[in-house]
N, C-alpha and C positions, 0 to 999 in steps of 0.2 A: 504493499499499500503505501504511495505515496504522500507526503506532508506537505500542506501549503503552508509558509512564514514570510509574513509580508514584514519586510526589515526597513528601515532608514541609513542608510549609509552616510546621508548630510549628517548625522549623530557624532561620528567619528572624525569627522574633517572639522580642522578649524574653521570658524568663522568671524567676518568682519563685524564687530558690533553694530557698524552705522550701515553697512551694506548686506541685506538679507540675500541669502542663497536662493536662486530660483531652484525650482523642483523641476526635473524633465519628469517624462515620463515614466512607470516603474519598468525595470529591466524583470525578464523573467528567466532565472539557472535552474538547469538539474547538475547539482552534481553526486556523480554515479562512485562509489567507494568500492575500487576492487583492491583495495590495497594489502585484504587479506586479517584488518582488525578495525575496530571500530575505530570510525573518525569523533573527537571529544569536541573540538573547535574549530572553526573556520574564523579567520580574521583578514580584513580587507584594509588595509592602509594606503591613502592615495600615492601613487607616485611620487618621489622625492619629499615626503613630510615623513615627520617622526609624530606618532601619537602614543602618549607614556600608556596608554593603558586601553588599546582597542579594544572594541565590545564583540563578543563572540555572536558570529551569526545564526549559531544554531540554537534551537531550544531545548532539544535534546540530541545526543549523538547520531550518528550515522552508521548504521549495522553496517560490517562487510558485506559486499556484495549486493547493497542495497542502493538506490538511488533517492535524493532529495529535491523536491521542487522548490526555490525560494525565488520571492518577489521583491525586487530590492529598489527602494527611490532612490535616484543617483542626483547630486546637484548638478545643475546643468553645466554643461561641458566637461563635466569630470567622468571619464573614460577608465582611464589607466591606473590599476591597482596592483599592490604587492599584496599577493594572497598567502596565508602561512594556514595550513592545516596541523591540526594536534590530533595524534593518536590514543590510545588508551593506554598503550606502553609507555608513553610519555616523550616519544620522538616526534620529528616534526619535519613540515618538507616545505619548501617555499616555491612559490611560482611569481617571479618579477615581472613586471612590465604586462600583467594581463589586461586586455582590452574585455572589460564587461560588456561595452556595448557592441560588439563585433562577433560574441559567442552566446550559444545559447544552452550550454553545456559545457561540464569539464568534468573529464574521467580522473580521480584520482587513484595511483598505482603505487 
């Protein structure tokens, strides 16, 4: 069963207090976990930015072999992110420079 989660990546991006970020249309992505272990968190940090405590995009782990569909609201003009996956074993895997506007799915191996 696919779970649908709506998230706002605009919350993890630093925003100017004087200029509110415009929200573009939502982006739907399917993360397919082919890693052999549960993914416990997915974080996405805008390329070139440092976020002290990035938000976990998952409400619950993605079991091995399972897909999860997520809808994300991106700030207008913000598409490229450094995406990090954390696994049940404590290991991590990163996908730098991931254009979330140009893909509809990511397979995690």
